[in-house]
PyMOL Python script that loads the backbone (N, CA, C, O; Angstrom):
from pymol import cmd

cmd.read_pdbstr("""\
ATOM      1  N   UNK A   1      56.537 242.880 -44.947  1.00  0.00           N
ATOM      2  CA  UNK A   1      56.881 244.261 -44.712  1.00  0.00           C
ATOM      3  C   UNK A   1      58.148 244.679 -45.415  1.00  0.00           C
ATOM      4  O   UNK A   1      58.726 245.706 -45.058  1.00  0.00           O
ATOM      5  N   UNK A   2      58.608 243.926 -46.401  1.00  0.00           N
ATOM      6  CA  UNK A   2      59.840 244.275 -47.107  1.00  0.00           C
ATOM      7  C   UNK A   2      59.547 245.154 -48.310  1.00  0.00           C
ATOM      8  O   UNK A   2      58.522 245.007 -48.975  1.00  0.00           O
ATOM      9  N   UNK A   3      60.468 246.072 -48.576  1.00  0.00           N
ATOM     10  CA  UNK A   3      60.417 246.828 -49.826  1.00  0.00           C
ATOM     11  C   UNK A   3      61.341 246.114 -50.802  1.00  0.00           C
ATOM     12  O   UNK A   3      62.504 245.861 -50.486  1.00  0.00           O
ATOM     13  N   UNK A   4      60.832 245.790 -51.984  1.00  0.00           N
ATOM     14  CA  UNK A   4      61.613 245.052 -52.972  1.00  0.00           C
ATOM     15  C   UNK A   4      61.822 245.950 -54.189  1.00  0.00           C
ATOM     16  O   UNK A   4      60.884 246.557 -54.706  1.00  0.00           O
ATOM     17  N   UNK A   5      63.077 246.017 -54.630  1.00  0.00           N
ATOM     18  CA  UNK A   5      63.438 246.830 -55.789  1.00  0.00           C
ATOM     19  C   UNK A   5      64.205 245.944 -56.758  1.00  0.00           C
ATOM     20  O   UNK A   5      65.162 245.273 -56.372  1.00  0.00           O
ATOM     21  N   UNK A   6      63.787 245.945 -58.006  1.00  0.00           N
ATOM     22  CA  UNK A   6      64.510 245.242 -59.064  1.00  0.00           C
ATOM     23  C   UNK A   6      65.205 246.260 -59.946  1.00  0.00           C
ATOM     24  O   UNK A   6      64.724 247.381 -60.108  1.00  0.00           O
ATOM     25  N   UNK A   7      66.333 245.874 -60.514  1.00  0.00           N
ATOM     26  CA  UNK A   7      67.077 246.792 -61.382  1.00  0.00           C
ATOM     27  C   UNK A   7      67.565 246.042 -62.610  1.00  0.00           C
ATOM     28  O   UNK A   7      67.966 244.881 -62.535  1.00  0.00           O
ATOM     29  N   UNK A   8      67.521 246.733 -63.741  1.00  0.00           N
ATOM     30  CA  UNK A   8      68.057 246.187 -64.985  1.00  0.00           C
ATOM     31  C   UNK A   8      68.378 247.360 -65.906  1.00  0.00           C
ATOM     32  O   UNK A   8      67.773 248.427 -65.801  1.00  0.00           O
ATOM     33  N   UNK A   9      69.312 247.158 -66.787  1.00  0.00           N
ATOM     34  CA  UNK A   9      69.697 248.197 -67.729  1.00  0.00           C
ATOM     35  C   UNK A   9      68.861 248.218 -68.996  1.00  0.00           C
ATOM     36  O   UNK A   9      68.959 249.156 -69.788  1.00  0.00           O
ATOM     37  N   UNK A  10      68.045 247.201 -69.197  1.00  0.00           N
ATOM     38  CA  UNK A  10      67.269 247.056 -70.423  1.00  0.00           C
ATOM     39  C   UNK A  10      65.795 247.403 -70.166  1.00  0.00           C
ATOM     40  O   UNK A  10      65.116 246.686 -69.431  1.00  0.00           O
ATOM     41  N   UNK A  11      65.297 248.485 -70.758  1.00  0.00           N
ATOM     42  CA  UNK A  11      63.897 248.869 -70.533  1.00  0.00           C
ATOM     43  C   UNK A  11      62.897 247.773 -70.921  1.00  0.00           C
ATOM     44  O   UNK A  11      61.847 247.643 -70.291  1.00  0.00           O
ATOM     45  N   UNK A  12      63.217 246.990 -71.951  1.00  0.00           N
ATOM     46  CA  UNK A  12      62.320 245.907 -72.371  1.00  0.00           C
ATOM     47  C   UNK A  12      62.193 244.862 -71.259  1.00  0.00           C
ATOM     48  O   UNK A  12      61.091 244.402 -70.959  1.00  0.00           O
ATOM     49  N   UNK A  13      63.309 244.493 -70.657  1.00  0.00           N
ATOM     50  CA  UNK A  13      63.302 243.516 -69.565  1.00  0.00           C
ATOM     51  C   UNK A  13      62.540 244.076 -68.369  1.00  0.00           C
ATOM     52  O   UNK A  13      61.789 243.354 -67.714  1.00  0.00           O
ATOM     53  N   UNK A  14      62.735 245.364 -68.085  1.00  0.00           N
ATOM     54  CA  UNK A  14      62.002 245.986 -66.983  1.00  0.00           C
ATOM     55  C   UNK A  14      60.494 245.935 -67.225  1.00  0.00           C
ATOM     56  O   UNK A  14      59.723 245.703 -66.294  1.00  0.00           O
ATOM     57  N   UNK A  15      60.077 246.149 -68.458  1.00  0.00           N
ATOM     58  CA  UNK A  15      58.657 246.064 -68.789  1.00  0.00           C
ATOM     59  C   UNK A  15      58.102 244.671 -68.564  1.00  0.00           C
ATOM     60  O   UNK A  15      57.006 244.514 -68.026  1.00  0.00           O
ATOM     61  N   UNK A  16      58.850 243.664 -68.973  1.00  0.00           N
ATOM     62  CA  UNK A  16      58.426 242.275 -68.753  1.00  0.00           C
ATOM     63  C   UNK A  16      58.300 242.004 -67.259  1.00  0.00           C
ATOM     64  O   UNK A  16      57.321 241.408 -66.810  1.00  0.00           O
ATOM     65  N   UNK A  17      59.288 242.441 -66.498  1.00  0.00           N
ATOM     66  CA  UNK A  17      59.279 242.219 -65.041  1.00  0.00           C
ATOM     67  C   UNK A  17      58.093 242.942 -64.393  1.00  0.00           C
ATOM     68  O   UNK A  17      57.419 242.378 -63.531  1.00  0.00           O
ATOM     69  N   UNK A  18      57.839 244.177 -64.803  1.00  0.00           N
ATOM     70  CA  UNK A  18      56.693 244.929 -64.255  1.00  0.00           C
ATOM     71  C   UNK A  18      55.377 244.191 -64.531  1.00  0.00           C
ATOM     72  O   UNK A  18      54.526 244.074 -63.648  1.00  0.00           O
ATOM     73  N   UNK A  19      55.222 243.701 -65.748  1.00  0.00           N
ATOM     74  CA  UNK A  19      53.998 242.971 -66.111  1.00  0.00           C
ATOM     75  C   UNK A  19      53.818 241.715 -65.263  1.00  0.00           C
ATOM     76  O   UNK A  19      52.716 241.418 -64.802  1.00  0.00           O
ATOM     77  N   UNK A  20      54.902 240.989 -65.064  1.00  0.00           N
ATOM     78  CA  UNK A  20      54.826 239.777 -64.238  1.00  0.00           C
ATOM     79  C   UNK A  20      54.461 240.118 -62.798  1.00  0.00           C
ATOM     80  O   UNK A  20      53.629 239.447 -62.188  1.00  0.00           O
ATOM     81  N   UNK A  21      55.086 241.165 -62.255  1.00  0.00           N
ATOM     82  CA  UNK A  21      54.799 241.565 -60.874  1.00  0.00           C
ATOM     83  C   UNK A  21      53.349 242.017 -60.731  1.00  0.00           C
ATOM     84  O   UNK A  21      52.678 241.654 -59.764  1.00  0.00           O
ATOM     85  N   UNK A  22      52.859 242.811 -61.690  1.00  0.00           N
ATOM     86  CA  UNK A  22      51.473 243.283 -61.640  1.00  0.00           C
ATOM     87  C   UNK A  22      50.491 242.119 -61.720  1.00  0.00           C
ATOM     88  O   UNK A  22      49.472 242.120 -61.030  1.00  0.00           O
ATOM     89  N   UNK A  23      50.789 241.131 -62.553  1.00  0.00           N
ATOM     90  CA  UNK A  23      49.907 239.974 -62.703  1.00  0.00           C
ATOM     91  C   UNK A  23      49.791 239.180 -61.408  1.00  0.00           C
ATOM     92  O   UNK A  23      48.807 238.473 -61.190  1.00  0.00           O
ATOM     93  N   UNK A  24      50.799 239.298 -60.551  1.00  0.00           N
ATOM     94  CA  UNK A  24      50.815 238.566 -59.283  1.00  0.00           C
ATOM     95  C   UNK A  24      50.554 239.472 -58.083  1.00  0.00           C
ATOM     96  O   UNK A  24      50.708 239.057 -56.934  1.00  0.00           O
ATOM     97  N   UNK A  25      50.156 240.716 -58.363  1.00  0.00           N
ATOM     98  CA  UNK A  25      49.918 241.707 -57.307  1.00  0.00           C
ATOM     99  C   UNK A  25      51.112 241.851 -56.371  1.00  0.00           C
ATOM    100  O   UNK A  25      50.950 242.042 -55.166  1.00  0.00           O
ATOM    101  N   UNK A  26      52.306 241.758 -56.935  1.00  0.00           N
ATOM    102  CA  UNK A  26      53.538 241.899 -56.154  1.00  0.00           C
ATOM    103  C   UNK A  26      53.976 243.366 -56.179  1.00  0.00           C
ATOM    104  O   UNK A  26      54.134 243.964 -57.243  1.00  0.00           O
ATOM    105  N   UNK A  27      54.166 243.919 -55.007  1.00  0.00           N
ATOM    106  CA  UNK A  27      54.572 245.323 -54.882  1.00  0.00           C
ATOM    107  C   UNK A  27      56.094 245.423 -55.017  1.00  0.00           C
ATOM    108  O   UNK A  27      56.822 245.421 -54.024  1.00  0.00           O
ATOM    109  N   UNK A  28      56.552 245.508 -56.252  1.00  0.00           N
ATOM    110  CA  UNK A  28      57.984 245.591 -56.541  1.00  0.00           C
ATOM    111  C   UNK A  28      58.230 246.851 -57.358  1.00  0.00           C
ATOM    112  O   UNK A  28      57.530 247.120 -58.334  1.00  0.00           O
ATOM    113  N   UNK A  29      59.232 247.620 -56.948  1.00  0.00           N
ATOM    114  CA  UNK A  29      59.642 248.796 -57.723  1.00  0.00           C
ATOM    115  C   UNK A  29      60.752 248.360 -58.676  1.00  0.00           C
ATOM    116  O   UNK A  29      61.644 247.603 -58.292  1.00  0.00           O
ATOM    117  N   UNK A  30      60.697 248.833 -59.902  1.00  0.00           N
ATOM    118  CA  UNK A  30      61.713 248.498 -60.891  1.00  0.00           C
ATOM    119  C   UNK A  30      62.409 249.772 -61.353  1.00  0.00           C
ATOM    120  O   UNK A  30      61.761 250.739 -61.753  1.00  0.00           O
ATOM    121  N   UNK A  31      63.735 249.758 -61.291  1.00  0.00           N
ATOM    122  CA  UNK A  31      64.553 250.902 -61.672  1.00  0.00           C
ATOM    123  C   UNK A  31      65.471 250.530 -62.825  1.00  0.00           C
ATOM    124  O   UNK A  31      65.944 249.398 -62.917  1.00  0.00           O
ATOM    125  N   UNK A  32      65.717 251.490 -63.698  1.00  0.00           N
ATOM    126  CA  UNK A  32      66.693 251.303 -64.773  1.00  0.00           C
ATOM    127  C   UNK A  32      68.070 251.679 -64.239  1.00  0.00           C
ATOM    128  O   UNK A  32      68.249 252.754 -63.667  1.00  0.00           O
ATOM    129  N   UNK A  33      69.031 250.796 -64.427  1.00  0.00           N
ATOM    130  CA  UNK A  33      70.387 251.078 -63.983  1.00  0.00           C
ATOM    131  C   UNK A  33      71.291 249.893 -64.220  1.00  0.00           C
ATOM    132  O   UNK A  33      70.841 248.804 -64.576  1.00  0.00           O
ATOM    133  N   UNK A  34      72.574 250.124 -64.016  1.00  0.00           N
ATOM    134  CA  UNK A  34      73.573 249.092 -64.226  1.00  0.00           C
ATOM    135  C   UNK A  34      74.164 248.658 -62.885  1.00  0.00           C
ATOM    136  O   UNK A  34      74.314 249.470 -61.972  1.00  0.00           O
ATOM    137  N   UNK A  35      74.489 247.404 -62.777  1.00  0.00           N
ATOM    138  CA  UNK A  35      74.985 246.843 -61.514  1.00  0.00           C
ATOM    139  C   UNK A  35      76.293 247.479 -61.062  1.00  0.00           C
ATOM    140  O   UNK A  35      76.575 247.537 -59.865  1.00  0.00           O
ATOM    141  N   UNK A  36      77.082 247.948 -61.999  1.00  0.00           N
ATOM    142  CA  UNK A  36      78.388 248.514 -61.658  1.00  0.00           C
ATOM    143  C   UNK A  36      78.338 250.022 -61.458  1.00  0.00           C
ATOM    144  O   UNK A  36      79.375 250.669 -61.309  1.00  0.00           O
ATOM    145  N   UNK A  37      77.135 250.578 -61.455  1.00  0.00           N
ATOM    146  CA  UNK A  37      76.930 252.008 -61.178  1.00  0.00           C
ATOM    147  C   UNK A  37      75.521 252.170 -60.604  1.00  0.00           C
ATOM    148  O   UNK A  37      74.647 252.759 -61.240  1.00  0.00           O
ATOM    149  N   UNK A  38      75.311 251.647 -59.408  1.00  0.00           N
ATOM    150  CA  UNK A  38      73.972 251.602 -58.822  1.00  0.00           C
ATOM    151  C   UNK A  38      73.473 252.994 -58.440  1.00  0.00           C
ATOM    152  O   UNK A  38      74.222 253.784 -57.866  1.00  0.00           O
ATOM    153  N   UNK A  39      72.216 253.296 -58.754  1.00  0.00           N
ATOM    154  CA  UNK A  39      71.660 254.621 -58.501  1.00  0.00           C
ATOM    155  C   UNK A  39      71.064 254.767 -57.095  1.00  0.00           C
ATOM    156  O   UNK A  39      69.972 255.311 -56.932  1.00  0.00           O
ATOM    157  N   UNK A  40      71.783 254.282 -56.093  1.00  0.00           N
ATOM    158  CA  UNK A  40      71.287 254.298 -54.718  1.00  0.00           C
ATOM    159  C   UNK A  40      72.353 254.858 -53.790  1.00  0.00           C
ATOM    160  O   UNK A  40      73.549 254.791 -54.073  1.00  0.00           O
ATOM    161  N   UNK A  41      71.893 255.408 -52.683  1.00  0.00           N
ATOM    162  CA  UNK A  41      72.796 255.989 -51.691  1.00  0.00           C
ATOM    163  C   UNK A  41      73.555 254.895 -50.936  1.00  0.00           C
ATOM    164  O   UNK A  41      73.119 253.746 -50.866  1.00  0.00           O
ATOM    165  N   UNK A  42      74.681 255.279 -50.383  1.00  0.00           N
ATOM    166  CA  UNK A  42      75.469 254.372 -49.542  1.00  0.00           C
ATOM    167  C   UNK A  42      74.580 253.833 -48.411  1.00  0.00           C
ATOM    168  O   UNK A  42      73.765 254.562 -47.846  1.00  0.00           O
ATOM    169  N   UNK A  43      74.753 252.557 -48.099  1.00  0.00           N
ATOM    170  CA  UNK A  43      74.047 251.962 -46.972  1.00  0.00           C
ATOM    171  C   UNK A  43      72.539 251.929 -47.098  1.00  0.00           C
ATOM    172  O   UNK A  43      71.836 252.049 -46.095  1.00  0.00           O
ATOM    173  N   UNK A  44      72.029 251.769 -48.301  1.00  0.00           N
ATOM    174  CA  UNK A  44      70.581 251.814 -48.550  1.00  0.00           C
ATOM    175  C   UNK A  44      69.848 250.494 -48.319  1.00  0.00           C
ATOM    176  O   UNK A  44      68.638 250.496 -48.091  1.00  0.00           O
ATOM    177  N   UNK A  45      70.553 249.377 -48.371  1.00  0.00           N
ATOM    178  CA  UNK A  45      69.879 248.081 -48.421  1.00  0.00           C
ATOM    179  C   UNK A  45      70.330 247.135 -47.315  1.00  0.00           C
ATOM    180  O   UNK A  45      71.494 247.117 -46.916  1.00  0.00           O
ATOM    181  N   UNK A  46      69.365 246.345 -46.832  1.00  0.00           N
ATOM    182  CA  UNK A  46      69.662 245.268 -45.886  1.00  0.00           C
ATOM    183  C   UNK A  46      70.151 244.020 -46.617  1.00  0.00           C
ATOM    184  O   UNK A  46      70.993 243.281 -46.107  1.00  0.00           O
ATOM    185  N   UNK A  47      69.620 243.796 -47.807  1.00  0.00           N
ATOM    186  CA  UNK A  47      69.958 242.609 -48.587  1.00  0.00           C
ATOM    187  C   UNK A  47      70.060 242.993 -50.060  1.00  0.00           C
ATOM    188  O   UNK A  47      69.343 243.866 -50.550  1.00  0.00           O
ATOM    189  N   UNK A  48      70.964 242.320 -50.740  1.00  0.00           N
ATOM    190  CA  UNK A  48      71.040 242.379 -52.197  1.00  0.00           C
ATOM    191  C   UNK A  48      71.007 240.931 -52.674  1.00  0.00           C
ATOM    192  O   UNK A  48      71.748 240.082 -52.178  1.00  0.00           O
ATOM    193  N   UNK A  49      70.135 240.662 -53.646  1.00  0.00           N
ATOM    194  CA  UNK A  49      69.997 239.318 -54.202  1.00  0.00           C
ATOM    195  C   UNK A  49      70.313 239.390 -55.695  1.00  0.00           C
ATOM    196  O   UNK A  49      69.820 240.263 -56.409  1.00  0.00           O
ATOM    197  N   UNK A  50      71.141 238.456 -56.146  1.00  0.00           N
ATOM    198  CA  UNK A  50      71.464 238.349 -57.562  1.00  0.00           C
ATOM    199  C   UNK A  50      71.249 236.906 -57.994  1.00  0.00           C
ATOM    200  O   UNK A  50      71.723 235.975 -57.343  1.00  0.00           O
ATOM    201  N   UNK A  51      70.536 236.732 -59.091  1.00  0.00           N
ATOM    202  CA  UNK A  51      70.259 235.388 -59.580  1.00  0.00           C
ATOM    203  C   UNK A  51      70.555 235.308 -61.072  1.00  0.00           C
ATOM    204  O   UNK A  51      70.044 236.102 -61.862  1.00  0.00           O
ATOM    205  N   UNK A  52      71.382 234.347 -61.444  1.00  0.00           N
ATOM    206  CA  UNK A  52      71.683 234.085 -62.855  1.00  0.00           C
ATOM    207  C   UNK A  52      72.164 235.335 -63.588  1.00  0.00           C
ATOM    208  O   UNK A  52      71.693 235.643 -64.683  1.00  0.00           O
ATOM    209  N   UNK A  53      73.100 236.047 -62.978  1.00  0.00           N
ATOM    210  CA  UNK A  53      73.517 237.324 -63.530  1.00  0.00           C
ATOM    211  C   UNK A  53      75.031 237.462 -63.689  1.00  0.00           C
ATOM    212  O   UNK A  53      75.498 237.880 -64.749  1.00  0.00           O
ATOM    213  N   UNK A  54      75.793 237.125 -62.676  1.00  0.00           N
ATOM    214  CA  UNK A  54      77.216 237.449 -62.668  1.00  0.00           C
ATOM    215  C   UNK A  54      77.989 236.845 -63.840  1.00  0.00           C
ATOM    216  O   UNK A  54      78.972 237.434 -64.290  1.00  0.00           O
ATOM    217  N   UNK A  55      77.576 235.713 -64.329  1.00  0.00           N
ATOM    218  CA  UNK A  55      78.300 235.084 -65.440  1.00  0.00           C
ATOM    219  C   UNK A  55      78.213 235.915 -66.729  1.00  0.00           C
ATOM    220  O   UNK A  55      78.975 235.676 -67.666  1.00  0.00           O
ATOM    221  N   UNK A  56      77.297 236.883 -66.783  1.00  0.00           N
ATOM    222  CA  UNK A  56      77.169 237.753 -67.954  1.00  0.00           C
ATOM    223  C   UNK A  56      78.196 238.894 -67.941  1.00  0.00           C
ATOM    224  O   UNK A  56      78.395 239.547 -68.965  1.00  0.00           O
ATOM    225  N   UNK A  57      78.836 239.137 -66.823  1.00  0.00           N
ATOM    226  CA  UNK A  57      79.734 240.285 -66.669  1.00  0.00           C
ATOM    227  C   UNK A  57      81.177 239.936 -66.982  1.00  0.00           C
ATOM    228  O   UNK A  57      81.615 238.803 -66.786  1.00  0.00           O
ATOM    229  N   UNK A  58      81.908 240.929 -67.473  1.00  0.00           N
ATOM    230  CA  UNK A  58      83.360 240.773 -67.609  1.00  0.00           C
ATOM    231  C   UNK A  58      83.974 240.725 -66.209  1.00  0.00           C
ATOM    232  O   UNK A  58      83.318 241.089 -65.233  1.00  0.00           O
ATOM    233  N   UNK A  59      85.202 240.286 -66.109  1.00  0.00           N
ATOM    234  CA  UNK A  59      85.873 240.240 -64.803  1.00  0.00           C
ATOM    235  C   UNK A  59      85.916 241.631 -64.167  1.00  0.00           C
ATOM    236  O   UNK A  59      85.689 241.775 -62.966  1.00  0.00           O
ATOM    237  N   UNK A  60      86.206 242.650 -64.973  1.00  0.00           N
ATOM    238  CA  UNK A  60      86.255 244.017 -64.445  1.00  0.00           C
ATOM    239  C   UNK A  60      84.892 244.454 -63.928  1.00  0.00           C
ATOM    240  O   UNK A  60      84.804 245.039 -62.848  1.00  0.00           O
ATOM    241  N   UNK A  61      83.835 244.183 -64.673  1.00  0.00           N
ATOM    242  CA  UNK A  61      82.496 244.582 -64.228  1.00  0.00           C
ATOM    243  C   UNK A  61      82.009 243.751 -63.042  1.00  0.00           C
ATOM    244  O   UNK A  61      81.191 244.228 -62.256  1.00  0.00           O
ATOM    245  N   UNK A  62      82.491 242.529 -62.898  1.00  0.00           N
ATOM    246  CA  UNK A  62      82.193 241.748 -61.689  1.00  0.00           C
ATOM    247  C   UNK A  62      82.784 242.456 -60.472  1.00  0.00           C
ATOM    248  O   UNK A  62      82.108 242.612 -59.455  1.00  0.00           O
ATOM    249  N   UNK A  63      84.040 242.884 -60.573  1.00  0.00           N
ATOM    250  CA  UNK A  63      84.677 243.601 -59.459  1.00  0.00           C
ATOM    251  C   UNK A  63      83.962 244.910 -59.170  1.00  0.00           C
ATOM    252  O   UNK A  63      83.712 245.238 -58.010  1.00  0.00           O
ATOM    253  N   UNK A  64      83.632 245.655 -60.206  1.00  0.00           N
ATOM    254  CA  UNK A  64      82.932 246.929 -60.030  1.00  0.00           C
ATOM    255  C   UNK A  64      81.551 246.714 -59.398  1.00  0.00           C
ATOM    256  O   UNK A  64      81.131 247.482 -58.533  1.00  0.00           O
ATOM    257  N   UNK A  65      80.856 245.671 -59.834  1.00  0.00           N
ATOM    258  CA  UNK A  65      79.540 245.356 -59.280  1.00  0.00           C
ATOM    259  C   UNK A  65      79.637 245.008 -57.806  1.00  0.00           C
ATOM    260  O   UNK A  65      78.846 245.497 -56.999  1.00  0.00           O
ATOM    261  N   UNK A  66      80.599 244.168 -57.447  1.00  0.00           N
ATOM    262  CA  UNK A  66      80.754 243.794 -56.038  1.00  0.00           C
ATOM    263  C   UNK A  66      81.115 245.001 -55.177  1.00  0.00           C
ATOM    264  O   UNK A  66      80.682 245.098 -54.029  1.00  0.00           O
ATOM    265  N   UNK A  67      81.894 245.904 -55.719  1.00  0.00           N
ATOM    266  CA  UNK A  67      82.218 247.140 -55.007  1.00  0.00           C
ATOM    267  C   UNK A  67      80.965 247.979 -54.782  1.00  0.00           C
ATOM    268  O   UNK A  67      80.765 248.519 -53.694  1.00  0.00           O
ATOM    269  N   UNK A  68      80.127 248.088 -55.800  1.00  0.00           N
ATOM    270  CA  UNK A  68      78.880 248.837 -55.689  1.00  0.00           C
ATOM    271  C   UNK A  68      77.925 248.179 -54.691  1.00  0.00           C
ATOM    272  O   UNK A  68      77.273 248.867 -53.905  1.00  0.00           O
ATOM    273  N   UNK A  69      77.847 246.863 -54.724  1.00  0.00           N
ATOM    274  CA  UNK A  69      76.987 246.150 -53.775  1.00  0.00           C
ATOM    275  C   UNK A  69      77.456 246.436 -52.349  1.00  0.00           C
ATOM    276  O   UNK A  69      76.640 246.719 -51.472  1.00  0.00           O
ATOM    277  N   UNK A  70      78.753 246.365 -52.118  1.00  0.00           N
ATOM    278  CA  UNK A  70      79.289 246.657 -50.782  1.00  0.00           C
ATOM    279  C   UNK A  70      78.947 248.086 -50.367  1.00  0.00           C
ATOM    280  O   UNK A  70      78.658 248.338 -49.198  1.00  0.00           O
ATOM    281  N   UNK A  71      78.975 249.005 -51.299  1.00  0.00           N
ATOM    282  CA  UNK A  71      78.688 250.407 -51.002  1.00  0.00           C
ATOM    283  C   UNK A  71      77.229 250.612 -50.593  1.00  0.00           C
ATOM    284  O   UNK A  71      76.951 251.348 -49.646  1.00  0.00           O
ATOM    285  N   UNK A  72      76.295 249.969 -51.299  1.00  0.00           N
ATOM    286  CA  UNK A  72      74.875 250.213 -51.032  1.00  0.00           C
ATOM    287  C   UNK A  72      74.327 249.373 -49.879  1.00  0.00           C
ATOM    288  O   UNK A  72      73.240 249.653 -49.373  1.00  0.00           O
ATOM    289  N   UNK A  73      75.065 248.354 -49.463  1.00  0.00           N
ATOM    290  CA  UNK A  73      74.613 247.547 -48.328  1.00  0.00           C
ATOM    291  C   UNK A  73      74.872 248.268 -47.014  1.00  0.00           C
ATOM    292  O   UNK A  73      75.878 248.959 -46.853  1.00  0.00           O
ATOM    293  N   UNK A  74      73.945 248.092 -46.078  1.00  0.00           N
ATOM    294  CA  UNK A  74      74.164 248.572 -44.712  1.00  0.00           C
ATOM    295  C   UNK A  74      75.318 247.793 -44.103  1.00  0.00           C
ATOM    296  O   UNK A  74      75.711 246.750 -44.626  1.00  0.00           O
ATOM    297  N   UNK A  75      75.857 248.290 -43.009  1.00  0.00           N
ATOM    298  CA  UNK A  75      77.031 247.671 -42.383  1.00  0.00           C
ATOM    299  C   UNK A  75      76.839 246.183 -42.111  1.00  0.00           C
ATOM    300  O   UNK A  75      77.774 245.401 -42.284  1.00  0.00           O
ATOM    301  N   UNK A  76      75.645 245.780 -41.690  1.00  0.00           N
ATOM    302  CA  UNK A  76      75.374 244.379 -41.413  1.00  0.00           C
ATOM    303  C   UNK A  76      74.561 243.716 -42.527  1.00  0.00           C
ATOM    304  O   UNK A  76      73.926 242.684 -42.313  1.00  0.00           O
ATOM    305  N   UNK A  77      74.590 244.327 -43.731  1.00  0.00           N
ATOM    306  CA  UNK A  77      73.840 243.814 -44.860  1.00  0.00           C
ATOM    307  C   UNK A  77      74.401 242.533 -45.416  1.00  0.00           C
ATOM    308  O   UNK A  77      75.521 242.141 -45.087  1.00  0.00           O
ATOM    309  N   UNK A  78      73.626 241.876 -46.259  1.00  0.00           N
ATOM    310  CA  UNK A  78      74.011 240.588 -46.830  1.00  0.00           C
ATOM    311  C   UNK A  78      73.810 240.564 -48.341  1.00  0.00           C
ATOM    312  O   UNK A  78      72.836 241.102 -48.866  1.00  0.00           O
ATOM    313  N   UNK A  79      74.753 239.927 -49.022  1.00  0.00           N
ATOM    314  CA  UNK A  79      74.659 239.664 -50.459  1.00  0.00           C
ATOM    315  C   UNK A  79      74.330 238.186 -50.630  1.00  0.00           C
ATOM    316  O   UNK A  79      75.005 237.318 -50.076  1.00  0.00           O
ATOM    317  N   UNK A  80      73.294 237.914 -51.396  1.00  0.00           N
ATOM    318  CA  UNK A  80      72.885 236.533 -51.692  1.00  0.00           C
ATOM    319  C   UNK A  80      72.973 236.320 -53.197  1.00  0.00           C
ATOM    320  O   UNK A  80      72.319 237.015 -53.974  1.00  0.00           O
ATOM    321  N   UNK A  81      73.797 235.343 -53.599  1.00  0.00           N
ATOM    322  CA  UNK A  81      73.959 235.033 -55.019  1.00  0.00           C
ATOM    323  C   UNK A  81      73.486 233.603 -55.247  1.00  0.00           C
ATOM    324  O   UNK A  81      73.527 233.111 -56.375  1.00  0.00           O
TER     325      UNK A  81
END
""", "prot")
cmd.dss("prot")
cmd.show_as("cartoon", "prot")
cmd.util.cbc("prot")
cmd.orient("prot")
């Protein structure tokens, strides 16, 4: 019963992800956006999951991303890295 949303700034990567999800009949929504400027309202998510991503960011964008994650998480939300 979970709603799953993936985000990436690269349309090519989003296309690959959509194809993989469709091939597995996985109901995942994919949005174009950047981690340090998330296109979601405050308190929108119960969980945020990041895998193999943070090492690609500059120190400043790591801080900005974590700030954005805190903003979009519900009060009792969780970040999983």
